[in-house]
C-alpha positions in Angstrom: -140.9 190.7 105.3 -140.4 187.3 107.1 -140.1 189.1 110.4 -139.5 192.4 112.1 -136.0 193.9 112.1 -135.2 194.7 115.7 -134.0 198.1 116.7 -131.3 198.9 119.2 -129.6 202.0 120.5 -131.2 205.2 119.3 -133.9 203.2 117.5 -131.4 202.1 114.7 -131.8 198.8 112.9 -130.1 195.6 114.1 -127.5 195.0 111.4 -127.6 191.2 111.6 -131.4 191.1 111.3 -131.2 193.4 108.3 -128.6 191.3 106.5 -130.6 188.1 107.2 -133.6 189.8 105.6 -131.7 191.0 102.6 -130.4 187.5 102.0 -133.7 185.7 102.6 -134.8 183.6 99.6 -131.9 185.0 97.6 -132.0 182.5 94.7 -128.7 182.7 92.9 -127.6 186.0 94.4 -123.8 186.3 94.9 -122.8 188.2 98.1 -119.5 189.7 99.1 -119.1 190.6 102.8 -116.7 193.4 103.6 -113.9 193.0 106.2 -115.2 192.5 109.7 -118.9 192.6 110.8 -120.4 192.4 107.3 -118.4 189.1 106.7 -119.7 187.7 110.0 -123.2 188.8 109.2 -123.5 187.2 105.8 -122.1 184.0 107.4 -124.7 184.2 110.2 -127.4 184.4 107.5 -126.1 181.1 106.0 -122.6 180.0 105.1 -123.1 179.1 101.4 -120.8 178.9 98.4 -122.4 181.9 96.9 -120.9 184.0 99.7 -117.4 185.6 99.6 -116.6 186.9 103.1 -113.5 189.0 103.1 -110.8 188.5 105.8 -108.6 191.3 104.5 -108.2 193.9 101.7 -110.0 196.7 103.5 -111.5 199.2 101.0 -111.8 196.6 98.2 -115.2 195.1 98.7 -117.1 197.4 96.3 -114.5 197.0 93.5 -114.5 193.2 94.0 -118.3 193.3 93.6 -118.0 195.4 90.5 -115.5 192.9 88.9 -117.8 190.0 89.8 -120.9 191.8 88.4 -119.1 192.5 85.1 -117.8 189.0 84.8 -121.2 187.4 85.6 -123.8 189.8 84.1 -126.6 187.2 84.4 -126.2 186.9 88.2 -127.2 189.4 90.8 -124.3 190.6 93.0 -124.7 192.2 96.4 -121.8 193.9 98.3 -122.5 194.3 102.0 -119.8 196.4 103.6 -119.3 198.9 106.4 -119.0 202.6 106.5 -115.3 202.6 107.4 -114.4 200.3 104.5 -116.5 202.3 102.1 -114.8 205.5 103.1 -111.5 203.9 102.5 -112.6 202.8 99.0 -114.7 205.8 98.1 -113.3 206.1 94.6 -115.0 202.8 93.7 -118.3 204.7 93.5 -117.1 206.7 90.5 -115.9 203.6 88.7 -119.2 201.8 89.4 -121.2 204.8 88.1 -119.2 204.8 84.9 -119.4 201.1 84.3 -123.2 201.0 85.2 -123.5 197.3 86.1 -127.3 196.6 86.1 -126.8 193.6 88.4 -124.8 195.2 91.2 -126.0 196.5 94.5 -123.8 198.0 97.3 -125.3 198.2 100.8 -123.3 200.0 103.5 -124.0 199.0 107.1 -123.4 202.4 108.7 -122.9 202.2 112.4 -120.7 205.3 112.3 -117.7 203.4 113.9 -114.7 201.3 112.9 -115.8 198.1 114.6 -112.7 196.1 114.0 -110.2 198.5 115.5 -111.7 199.8 118.7 -115.0 201.5 117.8 -113.4 204.8 116.8 -115.9 207.1 115.2 -116.0 207.3 111.4 -116.7 210.5 109.4 -120.3 209.4 108.9 -120.8 210.1 112.6 -120.0 213.7 111.8 -122.3 214.2 108.8 -120.5 212.6 105.9 -123.3 211.5 103.4 -122.2 208.4 101.6 -125.5 208.1 99.7 -125.1 211.7 98.6 -121.5 211.0 97.4 -122.7 207.9 95.5 -125.4 210.0 93.8 -123.0 212.8 92.9 -120.7 210.1 91.4 -123.5 209.1 89.1 -125.3 206.2 90.8 -128.8 207.4 90.3 -130.4 204.9 92.7 -128.7 206.0 95.9 -130.6 205.7 99.2 -130.1 206.7 102.8 -132.2 204.3 104.9 -132.9 205.0 108.5 -136.2 203.1 109.1 -136.8 199.3 109.0 -140.0 199.8 107.1 -137.8 200.6 104.0 -136.0 197.3 104.2 -138.5 195.3 102.1 -138.3 197.8 99.2 -134.5 197.6 99.4 -134.6 193.9 99.2 -136.9 193.9 96.3 -134.7 196.4 94.4 -131.6 194.2 95.1 -133.3 191.1 93.8 -135.3 192.5 90.9 -134.4 196.1 90.2 -132.2 197.8 87.7 -128.8 198.7 89.1 -126.4 199.9 90.0 -127.9 200.5 93.4 -126.3 202.1 96.5 -127.8 202.1 100.0 -126.4 203.6 103.2 -128.3 202.0 106.0 -128.0 203.3 109.5 -127.6 200.4 111.9 -127.1 200.0 115.6 -123.5 200.0 116.8 -124.0 197.2 119.4 -121.7 194.2 118.9 -123.1 190.8 117.7 -121.7 187.4 118.5 -118.9 186.3 116.1 -120.0 183.9 113.4 -116.8 183.2 111.5 -116.6 181.9 108.0 -113.8 179.6 106.8 -110.5 181.3 107.1 -108.9 179.9 104.0 -109.2 182.4 101.2 -108.4 179.8 98.5 -111.3 177.7 99.7 -113.7 180.6 99.7 -112.7 181.6 96.2 -112.8 178.1 94.9 -116.3 177.3 96.3 -117.8 180.4 94.9 -116.2 179.7 91.5 -117.7 176.3 91.5 -121.1 177.6 92.5 -121.0 180.0 89.5 -119.3 177.8 86.9 -120.4 174.3 88.0 -118.3 171.4 86.6 -116.5 173.8 84.2 -114.7 175.3 87.3 -112.5 172.2 87.3 -111.7 172.4 83.6 -110.1 175.8 83.4 
């Protein structure tokens, strides 16, 4: 690892430091950031065309990642989302398991709260096991990560492993300063398309 991942309340990982580590030296990795904190976190790690931070569509991040992974099988795709959004789109796990995209990883930053609507507790606060649900759906590599020492292995699996991969990572609930990506969805979509297709993006 390039540096230690700080811990906060209850000894849980700092989510922004974790995201920064997962996206370090990413090569051509494509990243989708779910609504809210994950979108701010991937932007804080570097606002690059290979990022697609979501401003809306809660519950859709994992399925968008699946579509991107199937359309671009030669590129690694990482979805970083929150526990609230993953709970809303839980059926995506079954579809991902059936499609079995080898290039897709889904990382859930689980702070056990709905951060964008007032920090109400999510069901993971009361024992709901997202990694267990992913495993039961058929995603064999499903991990519950509670210790920063396991972050390097997670990063290696995202960049070099055989997916699909699912990881539920327990992170600190403390807020981070907002680092906002561009707000225009058409711009975000167009720049990622150009990053993937190059000049051909303007010919279709």
